[in-house]
C-alpha positions as CSV (number, residue, x, y, z in Angstrom):
1,X,-41.0,89.6,43.4
2,X,-38.0,88.5,45.4
3,X,-39.6,89.2,48.8
4,X,-39.4,86.9,51.8
5,X,-41.7,86.7,54.8
6,X,-40.3,85.1,58.0
7,X,-42.5,83.9,60.9
8,X,-41.4,83.4,64.4
9,X,-44.0,81.3,66.2
10,X,-43.6,80.2,69.8
11,X,-45.2,76.9,70.8
12,X,-45.2,75.0,74.0
13,X,-46.4,71.5,74.6
14,X,-49.8,71.3,76.4
15,X,-50.2,67.5,76.3
16,X,-52.8,67.3,73.5
17,X,-52.4,67.4,69.7
18,X,-53.5,70.9,68.5
19,X,-53.9,72.5,65.1
20,X,-52.3,75.9,64.4
21,X,-54.6,78.2,62.5
22,X,-52.2,81.1,61.9
23,X,-53.3,83.4,59.0
24,X,-51.7,86.3,57.2
25,X,-53.3,89.0,55.2
26,X,-51.3,91.1,52.7
27,X,-52.6,94.2,51.0
28,X,-50.6,95.4,47.9
29,X,-50.5,99.0,46.5
30,X,-52.0,99.3,43.1
31,X,-49.5,99.0,40.2
32,X,-47.7,102.3,39.8
33,X,-48.5,103.7,43.3
34,X,-45.5,104.5,45.4
35,X,-46.2,104.7,49.1
36,X,-45.5,108.1,50.8
37,X,-43.6,106.4,53.7
38,X,-42.1,103.0,54.4
39,X,-43.4,100.9,57.2
40,X,-40.7,99.3,59.3
41,X,-41.3,96.8,62.0
42,X,-38.3,96.5,64.3
43,X,-37.3,94.6,67.4
44,X,-36.2,97.4,69.7
45,X,-34.0,96.7,72.7
46,X,-33.4,93.0,72.2
47,X,-31.6,91.7,75.2
48,X,-30.4,88.1,74.9
49,X,-28.2,88.4,78.1
50,X,-31.0,87.7,80.5
51,X,-30.1,86.6,84.0
52,X,-33.2,86.0,86.2
53,X,-32.3,84.5,89.5
54,X,-34.5,81.9,91.2
55,X,-37.1,83.5,93.5
56,X,-36.5,87.1,92.5
57,X,-39.6,89.2,91.7
58,X,-38.3,92.5,90.3
59,X,-35.4,91.7,87.9
60,X,-34.5,94.6,85.5
61,X,-33.0,94.3,82.1
62,X,-32.2,97.1,79.6
63,X,-31.9,97.0,75.8
64,X,-31.3,99.7,73.2
65,X,-32.0,100.4,69.5
66,X,-30.7,103.5,67.6
67,X,-32.9,104.9,64.9
68,X,-31.1,105.1,61.6
69,X,-33.6,107.6,60.1
70,X,-36.5,109.8,61.3
71,X,-39.4,107.7,62.6
72,X,-43.1,108.0,63.3
73,X,-43.8,105.4,66.0
74,X,-47.4,104.1,65.4
75,X,-47.5,101.2,67.9
76,X,-45.8,99.6,70.9
77,X,-45.9,95.9,71.7
78,X,-44.0,94.5,74.7
79,X,-42.6,91.0,74.2
80,X,-41.6,88.8,77.1
81,X,-42.6,85.3,78.1
82,X,-43.9,83.6,81.3
83,X,-41.8,85.7,83.7
84,X,-42.5,89.1,82.2
85,X,-43.9,91.6,84.6
86,X,-43.6,95.2,83.2
87,X,-42.0,96.9,80.2
88,X,-41.3,100.5,79.2
89,X,-40.2,102.2,76.0
90,X,-38.3,105.5,76.3
91,X,-36.6,107.8,73.9
92,X,-33.1,109.2,74.5
93,X,-32.9,112.1,71.9
94,X,-29.7,113.1,70.1
95,X,-29.4,116.1,72.6
96,X,-29.5,113.6,75.5
97,X,-33.0,114.6,76.7
98,X,-35.3,111.7,77.6
99,X,-39.0,110.9,77.4
100,X,-41.0,107.8,78.4
101,X,-43.1,106.8,75.4
102,X,-45.1,103.9,76.9
103,X,-45.3,101.4,79.7
104,X,-47.2,98.1,79.7
105,X,-48.2,95.8,82.6
106,X,-47.3,92.4,81.1
107,X,-49.6,89.4,81.1
108,X,-48.4,86.4,79.3
109,X,-52.0,85.5,78.3
110,X,-52.4,88.8,76.4
111,X,-49.9,89.9,73.7
112,X,-51.4,93.4,73.1
113,X,-50.3,95.9,70.5
114,X,-50.8,99.4,71.7
115,X,-51.6,101.7,68.7
116,X,-51.0,105.4,69.2
117,X,-53.7,107.9,68.1
118,X,-52.3,110.0,65.2
119,X,-52.1,113.2,67.2
120,X,-49.9,111.6,70.0
121,X,-47.8,109.1,68.0
122,X,-44.2,109.9,68.7
123,X,-42.1,111.6,66.0
124,X,-38.5,110.8,66.6
125,X,-35.4,112.2,64.9
126,X,-32.6,110.1,63.3
127,X,-30.1,109.1,66.0
128,X,-32.7,108.7,68.8
129,X,-31.9,105.8,71.1
130,X,-34.9,103.7,72.0
131,X,-34.5,102.4,75.5
132,X,-36.5,99.3,76.4
133,X,-36.6,98.5,80.2
134,X,-38.1,95.2,81.2
135,X,-38.8,93.6,84.6
136,X,-39.2,89.9,85.2
137,X,-40.8,88.0,88.1
138,X,-39.3,84.6,88.9
139,X,-41.0,84.3,92.2
140,X,-43.9,82.1,93.4
141,X,-46.2,85.2,93.2
142,X,-46.1,84.9,89.4
143,X,-49.0,82.7,88.3
144,X,-47.2,81.9,85.0
145,X,-44.1,80.6,86.7
146,X,-43.7,76.8,86.6
147,X,-40.9,76.6,89.2
148,X,-39.6,79.7,91.0
149,X,-36.7,77.6,92.4
150,X,-35.0,77.6,88.9
151,X,-32.8,80.3,87.3
152,X,-34.1,81.6,84.0
153,X,-32.5,83.1,81.0
154,X,-32.9,83.9,77.3
155,X,-34.2,81.3,74.8
156,X,-36.6,80.6,72.0
157,X,-38.9,78.3,73.9
158,X,-42.0,79.6,75.7
159,X,-40.4,78.2,78.9
160,X,-37.4,80.4,78.3
161,X,-37.4,84.2,78.5
162,X,-37.2,87.1,76.1
163,X,-37.1,90.9,76.3
164,X,-37.8,93.3,73.4
165,X,-40.4,95.7,72.2
């Protein structure tokens, strides 16, 4: 009924023809049932101004996302590409106090969603600023790095970089 689903798939050539087997499962509420809360999936802290110099191993980027309403955070998923190293999600509350909510050691081979247990899932008030801090490794110590002699920046290809949660 007037809804649209968008997919954002990242592919990278591996030299052989491969079939994508992406699947989606959708569960609908029974007719007449109104959910008690709405579920919002948001990119927090998108940073498209990435500057990752050649050979650098600890390049920091910061991104922000302000909550437009009260939120119950149920999961955290870091998102970077080959040069990703580490990512943290923090809250800057309306009164300017701060709290680190989660940090993840990034491995490009594992895109993990960290689900909070109900009793520790953050409850954040409207106006809270989510702060996403990401570190990238463009050195030869990064096993996913094709060529540490090259500068890297934001882009949609797997060989480019991203930074959001």
